[in-house]
C-alpha positions as CSV (number, residue, x, y, z in Angstrom):
1,X,-6.0,109.5,102.0
2,X,-6.1,112.1,99.2
3,X,-2.6,113.4,100.0
4,X,-1.3,109.8,100.1
5,X,-2.7,109.0,96.7
6,X,-1.3,112.2,95.2
7,X,2.1,111.4,96.6
8,X,1.9,107.9,95.2
9,X,0.9,109.2,91.8
10,X,3.7,111.7,91.7
11,X,6.2,109.0,92.7
12,X,4.9,106.8,89.9
13,X,5.3,109.7,87.4
14,X,8.8,110.5,88.6
15,X,9.7,106.8,88.5
16,X,8.4,106.5,84.9
17,X,10.3,109.6,83.8
18,X,13.5,108.3,85.3
19,X,13.0,104.9,83.8
20,X,12.2,106.5,80.4
21,X,15.4,108.6,80.7
22,X,17.4,105.5,81.7
23,X,16.0,103.6,78.7
24,X,17.2,106.3,76.4
25,X,20.8,105.2,76.6
26,X,22.3,103.0,73.9
27,X,23.8,100.4,76.3
28,X,20.5,99.6,77.9
29,X,18.5,99.5,74.7
30,X,17.1,96.2,73.4
31,X,16.0,96.0,69.8
32,X,12.6,94.4,69.2
33,X,14.1,92.3,66.4
34,X,16.6,90.9,69.0
35,X,19.5,92.3,67.0
36,X,22.6,92.7,69.0
37,X,25.5,95.1,68.4
38,X,28.9,95.1,70.1
39,X,29.3,98.8,70.4
40,X,27.2,101.9,70.7
41,X,27.3,105.6,71.2
42,X,24.8,108.2,72.6
43,X,25.2,111.0,70.1
44,X,25.3,114.4,71.9
45,X,22.4,116.2,70.0
46,X,19.1,115.5,68.3
47,X,18.2,112.6,70.6
48,X,20.1,110.1,68.5
49,X,22.0,106.9,69.0
50,X,24.4,104.8,67.0
51,X,24.9,101.0,67.4
52,X,27.4,99.0,65.4
53,X,29.4,95.8,65.0
54,X,32.7,96.0,63.1
55,X,34.3,93.0,61.5
56,X,38.0,93.6,61.0
57,X,38.4,90.5,58.8
58,X,36.0,91.8,56.1
59,X,36.1,95.5,56.9
60,X,32.3,95.6,57.1
61,X,30.3,97.3,59.8
62,X,26.6,96.6,60.7
63,X,25.0,99.8,61.9
64,X,21.7,100.8,63.5
65,X,21.0,104.5,63.7
66,X,18.2,105.4,66.1
67,X,16.5,108.7,66.2
68,X,14.0,109.3,69.0
69,X,11.5,112.1,69.5
70,X,10.5,112.2,65.8
71,X,7.3,111.7,63.9
72,X,5.9,110.6,60.5
73,X,6.1,114.2,59.3
74,X,9.9,114.2,59.5
75,X,12.9,112.6,57.9
76,X,16.1,111.3,59.6
77,X,19.6,110.6,58.2
78,X,23.0,109.3,59.3
79,X,26.1,109.6,57.1
80,X,29.8,109.0,56.8
81,X,31.8,111.8,55.3
82,X,35.0,110.4,53.7
83,X,36.3,113.8,52.4
84,X,35.5,116.3,55.1
85,X,33.9,116.9,58.5
86,X,30.5,118.4,57.6
87,X,27.7,118.1,55.2
88,X,29.5,118.5,51.8
89,X,30.7,115.0,50.7
90,X,28.6,113.1,53.2
91,X,27.4,109.6,52.1
92,X,24.0,109.4,53.7
93,X,21.4,106.9,54.7
94,X,18.0,108.5,54.7
95,X,14.6,107.3,56.0
96,X,11.0,108.6,56.5
97,X,7.5,107.3,56.4
98,X,5.9,108.1,53.1
99,X,2.3,109.1,52.3
100,X,1.4,105.5,52.0
101,X,2.5,104.9,55.7
102,X,5.4,102.8,54.4
103,X,9.0,103.3,55.6
104,X,11.2,104.6,52.7
105,X,14.9,104.2,53.2
106,X,17.6,104.9,50.6
107,X,21.2,106.2,50.0
108,X,22.0,109.7,49.1
109,X,25.4,111.3,48.3
110,X,25.5,115.0,49.4
111,X,27.3,117.3,47.1
112,X,26.0,120.7,48.1
113,X,24.3,122.7,50.8
114,X,21.1,123.0,48.7
115,X,20.6,119.2,48.7
116,X,17.2,117.7,48.5
117,X,18.6,114.3,49.5
118,X,18.1,112.8,46.2
119,X,18.6,109.0,45.8
120,X,22.0,107.9,44.5
121,X,24.8,105.4,45.0
122,X,27.4,106.0,47.7
123,X,31.2,105.8,47.3
124,X,31.1,102.5,49.3
125,X,28.8,99.5,49.1
126,X,25.7,99.3,51.2
127,X,23.6,96.2,51.8
128,X,20.8,95.0,54.2
129,X,19.3,98.5,54.1
130,X,16.0,98.8,56.0
131,X,14.2,101.1,58.4
132,X,11.5,101.0,61.1
133,X,9.2,103.4,62.9
134,X,8.3,102.3,66.4
135,X,6.7,103.6,69.6
136,X,5.2,106.5,67.6
137,X,8.4,108.5,67.9
138,X,11.4,106.4,67.0
139,X,13.0,105.8,63.6
140,X,15.8,103.4,63.1
141,X,18.0,102.8,60.0
142,X,19.8,99.5,59.6
143,X,22.5,98.8,57.1
144,X,25.8,97.0,56.4
145,X,28.6,99.1,55.1
146,X,31.6,97.8,53.2
147,X,34.5,100.1,54.1
148,X,38.1,100.2,53.0
149,X,40.9,98.4,54.7
150,X,42.1,100.2,57.7
151,X,39.1,102.6,57.6
152,X,38.3,102.2,61.3
153,X,37.9,105.9,62.0
154,X,35.4,108.0,60.1
155,X,33.7,111.4,60.1
156,X,30.0,111.1,60.8
157,X,27.0,113.4,60.4
158,X,23.4,112.9,61.5
159,X,20.3,115.0,60.8
160,X,16.6,115.3,60.8
161,X,14.2,117.7,59.2
162,X,10.6,118.2,58.0
163,X,8.8,116.5,55.1
164,X,6.7,118.2,52.4
165,X,4.6,115.3,51.0
166,X,7.3,112.7,50.3
167,X,10.1,115.2,49.8
168,X,12.7,116.0,52.5
169,X,13.0,119.7,53.2
170,X,15.9,121.7,54.7
171,X,16.7,121.2,58.4
172,X,17.1,124.0,60.9
173,X,20.1,126.1,59.9
174,X,20.2,128.5,62.8
175,X,23.8,128.7,64.1
176,X,22.7,127.9,67.6
177,X,20.5,124.9,66.6
178,X,21.4,121.3,67.4
179,X,21.3,120.5,63.7
180,X,24.4,122.6,63.2
181,X,26.3,120.6,65.9
182,X,25.4,117.1,64.7
183,X,28.8,116.1,63.3
184,X,31.9,114.5,64.7
185,X,34.2,111.5,64.4
186,X,33.7,107.8,65.1
187,X,36.2,105.0,65.8
188,X,34.6,101.7,65.1
189,X,37.2,100.0,67.4
190,X,36.4,102.4,70.3
191,X,32.9,103.7,71.2
192,X,34.4,106.7,72.9
193,X,34.2,108.8,69.7
194,X,34.7,112.5,69.6
195,X,32.1,115.0,68.4
196,X,32.1,118.4,67.0
197,X,30.7,119.7,70.3
198,X,33.8,118.4,72.0
199,X,36.1,119.8,69.2
200,X,38.2,116.6,69.0
201,X,40.2,115.6,65.9
202,X,40.9,112.1,64.9
203,X,44.3,111.0,64.0
204,X,43.3,110.8,60.4
205,X,42.0,114.4,60.4
206,X,45.3,115.5,61.9
207,X,47.2,113.8,59.1
208,X,44.9,115.3,56.6
209,X,45.7,118.7,58.0
210,X,49.4,118.0,58.0
211,X,49.2,116.9,54.4
212,X,47.3,120.0,53.4
213,X,49.7,122.4,55.2
214,X,52.8,120.8,53.8
215,X,51.6,120.9,50.2
216,X,50.2,124.4,50.5
217,X,53.5,125.7,51.8
218,X,55.7,123.7,49.4
219,X,54.0,123.3,46.0
220,X,51.6,126.1,46.4
221,X,53.8,128.9,47.9
222,X,57.5,128.2,47.8
223,X,57.5,127.0,44.2
224,X,56.0,130.1,42.8
225,X,58.2,132.3,45.0
226,X,61.3,130.5,43.7
227,X,60.2,131.1,40.2
228,X,59.7,134.8,40.9
229,X,63.2,135.0,42.4
230,X,64.8,133.5,39.2
231,X,62.7,135.6,36.8
232,X,63.1,139.1,38.4
233,X,66.2,139.2,40.6
234,X,68.6,138.2,37.9
235,X,67.8,141.3,36.0
236,X,69.7,143.2,38.6
237,X,73.5,142.8,38.1
238,X,74.1,143.4,41.8
239,X,72.0,140.3,42.5
240,X,74.3,137.9,40.6
241,X,75.0,135.1,41.5
242,X,73.0,135.5,44.8
243,X,69.6,135.1,42.9
244,X,70.7,131.7,41.6
245,X,71.5,130.3,45.1
246,X,68.3,131.8,46.5
247,X,66.3,130.1,43.6
248,X,67.9,126.8,44.2
249,X,67.5,126.9,48.0
250,X,63.8,127.9,47.6
251,X,63.0,125.2,45.0
252,X,64.9,122.4,46.8
253,X,63.2,123.3,50.1
254,X,59.8,123.3,48.3
255,X,60.6,119.9,46.8
256,X,61.7,118.3,50.1
257,X,58.6,119.6,51.9
258,X,56.4,118.6,49.0
259,X,57.8,115.1,49.0
260,X,56.8,114.8,52.7
261,X,53.3,116.1,51.9
262,X,53.1,113.7,48.9
263,X,54.1,110.8,51.2
264,X,51.4,111.7,53.8
265,X,48.9,111.8,50.9
266,X,49.9,108.3,49.7
267,X,49.4,107.0,53.3
268,X,46.0,108.6,53.6
269,X,45.0,107.1,50.2
270,X,46.1,103.6,51.1
271,X,44.0,103.7,54.3
272,X,40.8,104.5,52.5
273,X,41.3,103.9,48.8
274,X,38.0,102.2,48.3
275,X,36.0,104.8,50.2
276,X,37.4,108.1,49.3
277,X,37.2,109.1,45.6
278,X,39.7,111.8,44.7
279,X,41.3,110.5,41.5
280,X,41.9,114.0,40.1
281,X,43.8,115.2,43.3
282,X,45.8,112.0,43.5
283,X,46.7,111.9,39.8
284,X,47.9,115.6,39.8
285,X,49.9,114.9,42.9
286,X,51.7,112.0,41.3
287,X,52.4,114.1,38.2
288,X,53.8,116.9,40.4
289,X,56.1,114.5,42.2
290,X,57.4,113.2,38.9
291,X,57.9,116.6,37.3
292,X,59.5,118.0,40.5
293,X,61.9,115.0,40.6
294,X,62.8,115.6,37.0
295,X,63.6,119.2,37.7
296,X,65.9,118.3,40.6
297,X,67.8,115.9,38.5
298,X,67.9,118.3,35.6
299,X,69.7,120.8,37.8
300,X,72.6,118.3,37.9
301,X,72.7,118.2,34.1
302,X,72.6,121.9,33.5
303,X,74.9,122.9,30.6
304,X,77.2,125.9,30.9
305,X,75.9,129.2,29.5
306,X,77.8,129.0,26.3
307,X,77.0,125.3,25.6
308,X,75.1,124.6,22.4
309,X,72.4,122.7,24.2
310,X,71.8,125.4,26.9
311,X,69.0,126.9,24.9
312,X,67.1,123.6,24.9
313,X,67.7,123.0,28.5
314,X,66.3,126.5,29.3
315,X,63.2,125.7,27.3
316,X,62.7,122.4,29.2
317,X,63.5,123.9,32.6
318,X,61.1,126.8,32.2
319,X,58.2,124.9,30.6
320,X,58.3,122.2,33.3
321,X,58.7,124.7,36.1
322,X,55.7,126.8,35.1
323,X,53.7,123.6,34.5
324,X,54.5,122.5,38.1
325,X,53.4,125.9,39.4
326,X,50.1,125.8,37.5
327,X,49.3,122.2,38.5
328,X,50.3,122.9,42.1
329,X,47.8,125.7,42.5
330,X,45.0,123.7,40.9
331,X,45.8,120.7,43.2
332,X,45.9,122.9,46.3
333,X,42.2,124.0,45.6
334,X,41.3,120.4,44.8
335,X,42.7,119.4,48.3
336,X,40.9,122.3,50.0
337,X,37.6,121.0,48.5
338,X,38.4,117.5,49.8
339,X,39.4,118.6,53.3
340,X,36.5,121.1,53.4
341,X,38.0,123.3,56.1
342,X,36.6,126.6,57.3
343,X,36.2,128.9,54.4
344,X,38.8,131.3,55.8
345,X,41.6,128.9,54.8
346,X,40.7,129.0,51.1
347,X,40.4,132.8,51.4
348,X,43.8,133.0,53.1
349,X,45.5,130.9,50.3
350,X,43.7,132.9,47.6
351,X,45.0,136.0,49.3
352,X,48.6,134.8,49.2
353,X,48.3,134.0,45.5
354,X,46.7,137.4,44.8
355,X,49.5,139.1,46.7
356,X,52.2,137.2,44.8
357,X,50.4,137.9,41.5
358,X,50.3,141.6,42.2
359,X,54.0,141.7,43.1
360,X,54.8,139.6,40.0
361,X,52.9,142.1,37.8
362,X,54.8,145.1,39.3
363,X,58.1,143.4,39.0
364,X,57.4,142.3,35.4
365,X,56.7,145.9,34.4
366,X,59.7,147.2,36.3
367,X,62.2,144.7,35.0
368,X,61.0,145.1,31.4
369,X,61.5,148.9,31.9
370,X,65.1,148.2,33.0
371,X,65.7,145.8,30.1
372,X,64.4,148.2,27.5
373,X,66.4,151.1,29.0
374,X,69.5,148.9,29.1
375,X,68.9,148.0,25.4
376,X,68.6,151.6,24.4
377,X,71.7,152.6,26.3
378,X,73.6,149.7,24.7
379,X,72.4,150.6,21.2
380,X,73.5,154.3,21.7
381,X,76.9,153.3,23.1
382,X,77.6,150.7,20.4
383,X,75.5,151.7,17.3
384,X,77.6,149.4,15.0
385,X,76.0,146.4,16.7
386,X,72.4,147.6,16.3
387,X,70.8,145.3,18.9
388,X,73.3,145.6,21.7
389,X,76.7,144.5,22.8
390,X,78.0,141.6,20.9
391,X,74.8,141.3,18.9
392,X,72.8,140.2,22.0
393,X,69.2,141.5,22.2
394,X,68.3,143.8,25.1
395,X,66.7,140.9,26.9
396,X,70.1,139.3,27.3
397,X,70.4,140.7,30.7
398,X,67.5,138.6,31.7
399,X,68.7,135.4,30.1
400,X,72.5,135.4,30.1
401,X,72.5,134.3,33.7
402,X,69.5,132.1,33.3
403,X,69.1,128.8,35.2
């Protein structure tokens, strides 16, 4: 009798555990408020679930973010990151039970790793924001998000952490913790979303990466390299006119690749113009395209070396060219901040710039040495002219073949 009762009790416990486990899937969950959502996803870490209904006609999505296994001494949050794949740039919905035992829910834009989740407006409109705490261990955030046209795939982040009074504290930051794996992508038209644990990239993320690579190679690398070719190789008489063709080939290639990168940027902006805010990056990109196009057309109007307007053309060409290089480098870093890739990529690009800067400094000193030596030799050989052959200054070797 005792053994039979024990077996029965164990069976009931196992059944309860199984039932509880089964209940903790999004598809079998029923909200106490009788709310119904068309799609859902079991998030892979932190015992969290996301439910949503997406309206393509209005580009609005109703969401319910559920976080189980929590308590009144902890906060929970779910966010969309329009500009990256992690914490920086996340547009968060935060909830916790305050010291008055009332659920407090609000929006918080995340701009740094040391965030205290301060209240603030997000880059998209949020309405119907509310939160509940049920079953002594489950917090749920409800909201309606107004997203941009075509913004059906987004980067998402979800988190939880301790409270100190009514202030959210930092979550676990150990590299092996679940908190460091709670990010991924979400397609509102398909509930088979990828996560950071699976390492998947959305089509938008792939286009962002392509956009970044194209612009870093073209505007950020080939353009400065082409300028260095024109400035330093033409000092060597043996490099004439090869330096000119190398300069033209490098700059036209940079322009062609840069236009492709610029076009991908326009496409990305049109898909999420009301969600992603990167006016500085966009405006600099448009300026670069216009200046680069002017440079290409200016090449077709280049006067001959002895033309009276050649000096003015040179001033225009050099000033616009160096402006393009400076703006390009600034915009590359703007883009890196938006994409928020691994830190090594910013370090790699910085290393490329430092290398080119060191080479340019060495060549600058060396070519000036050649020019000054050439000037002295010319003055000694033709003293009647004072400043060199035919009255040209010693720097003529640098400019007489100028582009």
